[in-house]
C-alpha positions as CSV (number, residue, x, y, z in Angstrom):
1,M,192.7,-50.2,180.9
2,I,194.1,-47.0,179.4
3,G,191.2,-47.0,176.8
4,A,188.6,-47.0,179.7
5,I,190.3,-44.3,181.5
6,R,190.3,-42.0,178.5
7,R,186.6,-42.6,177.9
8,T,185.9,-41.9,181.5
9,L,187.8,-38.5,181.5
10,R,186.3,-37.8,178.0
11,H,182.7,-38.2,179.4
12,K,183.4,-35.7,182.0
13,I,184.2,-33.0,179.4
14,P,180.9,-31.0,178.5
15,E,179.6,-32.1,175.1
16,P,179.7,-28.6,173.5
17,I,183.6,-28.5,174.3
18,R,183.8,-32.2,173.1
19,L,182.1,-31.2,169.8
20,R,184.1,-28.3,169.2
21,V,187.3,-30.3,169.6
22,A,185.9,-33.0,167.2
23,L,185.0,-30.5,164.6
24,A,188.5,-28.8,164.8
25,R,190.3,-32.2,164.5
26,R,188.0,-32.9,161.5
27,R,188.9,-29.5,159.7
28,L,192.6,-30.2,160.3
29,G,192.5,-33.7,159.1
30,D,190.6,-32.4,155.8
31,E,193.0,-29.6,155.3
32,A,196.1,-32.0,155.6
33,F,194.3,-34.5,153.4
34,G,193.2,-32.0,150.7
35,K,189.8,-30.5,151.4
36,S,189.4,-29.7,147.6
37,R,188.7,-33.5,147.1
38,L,185.5,-33.2,149.0
39,I,182.7,-32.8,146.3
40,V,180.9,-29.6,146.1
41,R,177.5,-28.8,144.3
42,K,177.9,-27.5,140.8
43,S,176.4,-24.1,139.8
44,N,173.9,-25.9,137.3
45,P,174.0,-29.6,137.9
46,S,170.6,-30.3,136.6
47,A,171.7,-29.5,133.0
48,D,174.6,-31.9,133.4
49,L,172.6,-34.8,134.8
50,A,169.7,-34.6,132.4
51,S,171.4,-37.1,129.9
52,W,172.9,-39.4,132.5
53,T,171.9,-43.0,133.0
54,K,170.3,-44.3,136.1
55,V,172.7,-47.3,136.9
56,L,170.8,-48.7,139.8
57,S,168.1,-47.9,142.5
58,V,167.5,-49.0,146.1
59,T,164.2,-48.3,148.0
60,Q,163.6,-48.6,151.7
61,T,160.4,-48.3,153.8
62,I,159.7,-45.4,156.3
63,H,158.0,-46.7,159.3
64,R,155.5,-44.6,160.9
65,G,156.0,-44.1,164.7
66,D,157.0,-41.5,167.2
67,H,158.5,-38.1,165.7
68,W,157.6,-39.8,162.2
69,E,156.7,-36.1,160.6
70,G,160.1,-34.6,162.0
71,K,162.1,-37.6,160.6
72,L,160.3,-37.2,157.2
73,A,161.1,-33.3,157.3
74,N,164.8,-34.2,158.0
75,L,165.0,-36.7,155.2
76,R,163.4,-34.5,152.6
77,L,165.8,-31.6,153.5
78,A,168.9,-33.7,153.6
79,A,167.9,-35.3,150.3
80,E,167.5,-31.8,148.6
81,R,171.1,-31.1,149.6
82,L,172.6,-34.3,148.6
83,N,170.7,-34.3,145.3
84,D,172.6,-33.4,141.9
85,A,176.0,-33.5,143.9
86,I,178.5,-34.9,141.3
87,I,181.3,-36.9,142.5
88,M,184.3,-36.8,139.8
89,P,186.8,-39.4,139.7
90,G,189.2,-39.1,142.7
91,N,186.7,-37.0,144.7
92,I,185.0,-38.0,147.9
93,F,181.4,-37.8,148.7
94,S,181.1,-36.6,152.4
95,F,177.5,-36.8,153.9
96,W,178.1,-33.9,156.4
97,A,179.8,-31.7,154.0
98,L,176.7,-31.5,151.8
99,V,174.0,-31.8,154.5
100,G,175.4,-29.5,157.0
101,A,175.0,-29.3,160.8
102,P,171.8,-31.0,162.0
103,A,170.5,-28.1,163.9
104,T,167.2,-26.3,163.9
105,A,169.0,-23.0,162.5
106,N,169.8,-25.3,159.5
107,G,166.3,-26.3,159.1
108,F,166.2,-29.6,160.9
109,Q,163.4,-30.8,163.2
110,I,163.2,-33.3,166.0
111,G,163.0,-36.9,164.7
112,R,163.5,-40.3,166.0
113,S,167.0,-41.2,166.4
114,I,169.4,-43.7,168.1
115,R,171.4,-42.0,170.9
116,N,173.7,-43.9,173.3
117,D,172.5,-47.2,171.8
118,A,168.8,-46.4,172.7
119,L,165.8,-45.3,170.5
120,G,165.0,-41.6,171.3
121,A,164.5,-38.3,169.6
122,D,167.1,-35.5,168.5
123,V,167.2,-32.6,166.2
124,G,168.1,-34.2,162.9
125,G,166.9,-37.6,163.9
126,G,166.4,-40.0,161.1
127,L,169.4,-39.0,158.9
128,C,171.0,-42.4,159.3
129,Q,168.4,-44.1,157.1
130,L,169.6,-41.8,154.2
131,S,173.3,-42.2,155.1
132,G,172.7,-46.0,155.1
133,L,171.0,-45.8,151.6
134,A,173.9,-43.7,150.2
135,Y,176.1,-46.2,151.6
136,E,174.6,-49.1,149.7
137,L,174.4,-47.0,146.6
138,G,178.1,-46.4,146.8
139,L,179.1,-50.1,147.5
140,R,176.8,-51.2,144.6
141,S,178.4,-48.5,142.2
142,G,181.9,-49.9,143.0
143,M,183.0,-46.9,145.1
144,D,185.8,-47.2,147.8
145,V,184.7,-46.8,151.4
146,A,186.9,-43.8,153.0
147,E,184.8,-43.7,156.2
148,R,181.8,-45.6,157.5
149,H,180.7,-46.5,160.9
150,A,178.2,-49.3,161.7
151,H,175.8,-48.9,164.6
152,S,177.0,-50.8,167.6
153,R,173.6,-52.4,168.7
154,D,170.8,-54.1,166.8
155,L,167.6,-52.4,168.3
156,Y,165.1,-53.8,165.6
157,T,163.5,-57.0,164.5
158,E,163.4,-58.1,160.8
159,A,159.9,-56.7,160.5
160,T,160.8,-53.3,161.8
161,R,164.4,-53.0,160.3
162,L,164.9,-50.1,158.0
163,T,168.6,-50.8,156.6
164,P,169.9,-54.5,156.3
165,L,172.5,-55.2,159.0
166,G,175.9,-54.6,157.4
167,L,174.5,-52.0,155.2
168,D,174.1,-49.3,157.6
169,A,175.9,-46.1,158.3
170,T,175.5,-44.1,161.3
171,V,176.5,-40.4,161.0
172,V,177.0,-38.2,164.1
173,W,177.9,-34.4,163.5
174,G,181.5,-33.9,164.3
175,Y,182.3,-37.5,165.0
176,K,181.2,-39.8,162.5
177,D,180.5,-39.3,158.7
178,L,180.1,-41.2,155.7
179,R,182.8,-40.8,153.1
180,L,182.8,-42.7,149.7
181,K,185.7,-42.3,147.2
182,N,185.0,-42.4,143.4
183,N,187.9,-44.6,142.3
184,L,186.2,-45.2,138.9
185,R,187.0,-43.5,135.7
186,F,183.7,-41.6,135.3
187,P,181.7,-39.3,137.7
188,I,178.7,-40.6,139.7
189,S,175.7,-38.6,141.4
190,F,173.2,-39.9,143.9
191,A,169.5,-38.8,143.6
192,F,167.1,-39.2,146.4
193,E,163.3,-39.2,146.5
194,V,161.4,-39.1,149.7
195,G,157.7,-40.1,150.0
196,P,155.5,-40.4,153.2
197,D,156.4,-44.4,153.6
198,R,159.4,-44.9,151.3
199,V,162.8,-43.4,150.5
200,A,164.4,-44.2,147.0
201,G,168.1,-43.6,146.1
202,T,169.4,-43.8,142.6
203,A,173.0,-43.8,141.4
204,L,173.5,-42.1,138.0
205,S,176.5,-41.8,135.6
206,P,177.2,-40.6,132.2
207,T,178.9,-44.0,131.4
208,P,176.5,-46.9,131.9
209,F,178.1,-49.7,134.0
210,Q,177.2,-52.9,135.8
211,S,176.5,-52.6,139.4
212,A,178.2,-54.8,142.0
213,G,176.4,-57.5,144.1
214,L,176.2,-57.6,147.8
215,E,176.1,-60.5,150.2
216,S,175.9,-60.3,154.0
217,L,176.6,-63.4,156.1
218,R,175.3,-63.3,159.7
219,T,176.8,-65.3,162.5
220,D,174.8,-65.2,165.8
221,E,176.3,-65.6,169.4
222,T,174.7,-65.3,172.8
223,H,174.7,-61.5,173.1
224,R,176.0,-60.5,169.7
225,C,176.2,-61.1,166.0
226,L,178.9,-60.8,163.6
227,V,177.8,-59.6,160.0
228,Q,180.3,-59.9,157.2
229,T,179.6,-58.0,153.9
230,F,180.9,-59.1,150.6
231,R,181.0,-57.4,147.4
232,T,181.2,-59.2,144.2
233,G,182.3,-57.0,141.0
234,P,181.1,-57.4,137.4
235,A,184.3,-59.6,136.6
236,G,183.2,-62.0,139.5
237,A,185.8,-60.9,142.0
238,R,184.5,-61.2,145.5
239,A,186.0,-59.2,148.5
240,L,185.2,-58.6,152.1
241,I,184.0,-55.1,152.5
242,S,183.2,-55.0,156.3
243,A,182.8,-57.2,159.4
244,D,180.5,-55.6,161.9
245,I,179.7,-56.8,165.4
246,Y,176.1,-55.8,166.7
247,L,175.2,-56.3,170.4
248,L,171.7,-58.0,170.5
249,P,168.8,-57.4,173.0
250,A,168.9,-59.6,176.0
251,R,167.0,-62.8,175.5
252,T,163.9,-63.4,177.9
């Protein structure tokens, strides 16, 4: 009851004010936690990465549809800003800390997006496919999840799905970020390549290592489904990473 009242009151506050409050809370939290632990781009990362090993790669299809050109431009711009960022041991990869605000002043265009549990269009639309890809790379690399948000509704069929359920990571500027902590003994870097019909992500490291396996178990109910994602490490240990509930379209 109290939660419903809070949500009602919150929605009565204009969005620009809500966003400023959310960003202020995020900055205060980062400063208290230690903002220096969020990764920053090195001055000449390419020279460092030239000898690194490509540990694993993941590729996803980019479906053409409404606002496809804008989404493609957004993915390419964000990929440029994520590429070559080195995540040192103990440091945290933050999607928004590297990509920046999804605004036209920051170079982003209108692309297809999910907003209020519905497909639509927004400036910076389409970036969730890249954050989901980064999430999968982080899981397979053995990184810890510091922050990740699943979508609340499954709006796709298996034929149109971009990211597997349970491996999605929605990002909303000011409110929801993807953050992965490097708990390993060596640095990691992600590299993304965006083509007209696909996006590929690669994890690199100066120390070769065996990637982890991922398994998702789906349980369907009438109007929702539960997706449990497990990770199996090189030594064979299996751990539950997430248990996400997605609302399903009404059956006809």
